[in-house]
C-alpha positions as a LaTeX table, in Angstrom:
\begin{tabular}{lrrr}
\hline
Residue & $x$ (\AA) & $y$ (\AA) & $z$ (\AA) \\
\hline
Met1 & $-5.30$ & $-7.26$ & 12.53 \\
Thr2 & $-6.61$ & $-6.68$ & 9.09 \\
Asn3 & $-4.15$ & $-6.59$ & 6.01 \\
Ile4 & $-5.00$ & $-4.69$ & 3.12 \\
Leu5 & $-3.63$ & $-4.10$ & $-0.27$ \\
Ile6 & $-3.87$ & $-1.23$ & $-2.05$ \\
Leu7 & $-3.13$ & $-0.75$ & $-6.09$ \\
Gly8 & $-2.04$ & 2.53 & $-7.48$ \\
Ala9 & $-1.06$ & 4.13 & $-4.18$ \\
Asn10 & $-0.15$ & 7.09 & $-5.31$ \\
Gly11 & $-3.24$ & 8.19 & $-6.85$ \\
Gln12 & $-6.03$ & 10.61 & $-5.44$ \\
Leu13 & $-8.17$ & 7.70 & $-4.61$ \\
Ala14 & $-5.67$ & 5.68 & $-3.12$ \\
Arg15 & $-4.21$ & 8.60 & $-0.88$ \\
Asn16 & $-7.65$ & 9.39 & 0.45 \\
Thr17 & $-8.42$ & 5.87 & 1.37 \\
Thr18 & $-5.11$ & 5.54 & 2.67 \\
Arg19 & $-6.15$ & 8.37 & 5.04 \\
Met20 & $-9.20$ & 7.26 & 6.03 \\
Leu21 & $-8.11$ & 3.52 & 6.78 \\
Leu22 & $-5.43$ & 4.88 & 9.00 \\
Asp23 & $-7.78$ & 7.29 & 10.70 \\
Arg24 & $-10.70$ & 4.59 & 11.17 \\
Thr25 & $-9.42$ & 1.41 & 11.31 \\
Asp26 & $-6.21$ & $-0.64$ & 12.86 \\
Ala27 & $-5.51$ & $-2.20$ & 9.73 \\
His28 & $-1.81$ & $-2.41$ & 8.35 \\
Leu29 & $-1.59$ & $-1.57$ & 4.58 \\
Thr30 & 0.29 & $-2.40$ & 1.97 \\
Leu31 & 1.18 & 0.42 & $-0.37$ \\
Tyr32 & 1.88 & $-0.68$ & $-4.10$ \\
Leu33 & 3.16 & 1.27 & $-7.03$ \\
Arg34 & 5.65 & 2.09 & $-9.19$ \\
Arg35 & 8.10 & 4.66 & $-7.85$ \\
Ala36 & 7.59 & 4.15 & $-4.25$ \\
Ser37 & 10.41 & 6.91 & $-3.79$ \\
Arg38 & 7.97 & 9.33 & $-4.77$ \\
Leu39 & 5.68 & 7.99 & $-1.33$ \\
Ala40 & 6.12 & 9.37 & 2.12 \\
Asn41 & 5.25 & 6.43 & 4.67 \\
Pro42 & 2.39 & 8.39 & 6.33 \\
Ala43 & 2.46 & 5.19 & 9.36 \\
Pro44 & 5.68 & 3.41 & 9.33 \\
Glu45 & 4.11 & 1.14 & 12.17 \\
Arg46 & 1.33 & 0.35 & 10.26 \\
Val47 & 2.18 & 0.86 & 6.35 \\
Arg48 & 4.67 & $-1.27$ & 4.20 \\
Ile49 & 5.32 & 0.43 & 0.76 \\
Val50 & 6.09 & $-1.75$ & $-2.22$ \\
Asp51 & 7.58 & $-0.79$ & $-5.35$ \\
Gly52 & 6.37 & $-2.84$ & $-8.27$ \\
Asp53 & 4.05 & $-2.73$ & $-11.19$ \\
Val54 & 0.65 & $-4.34$ & $-11.48$ \\
Leu55 & 1.02 & $-6.04$ & $-14.86$ \\
Asp56 & 4.56 & $-7.84$ & $-12.83$ \\
Asn57 & 2.65 & $-10.88$ & $-11.50$ \\
Ala58 & 5.54 & $-12.07$ & $-9.88$ \\
Ala59 & 6.25 & $-9.19$ & $-8.14$ \\
Leu60 & 2.14 & $-8.77$ & $-7.17$ \\
Arg61 & 2.38 & $-11.95$ & $-5.96$ \\
Leu62 & 4.91 & $-11.41$ & $-3.59$ \\
Ala63 & 3.28 & $-8.21$ & $-2.12$ \\
Met64 & 0.14 & $-10.39$ & $-1.67$ \\
Ala65 & 2.09 & $-13.23$ & 0.16 \\
Lys66 & 3.83 & $-10.79$ & 2.73 \\
Gln67 & 0.37 & $-9.37$ & 3.95 \\
\hline
\end{tabular}
């Protein structure tokens, strides 16, 4: 199983990439973004949504550690 962390997950490129990865792979995704409540989980069995800022090193490391 492949785990992929996507930063800025609510951006257009990230949303398109998420859809493509869900359609074409069996990867598990961690979507990392500010204000995670704005993003619906497209596949709860394969996607984890994490609320955080990429400038917050501790939160980012925690998201990566749980991959």
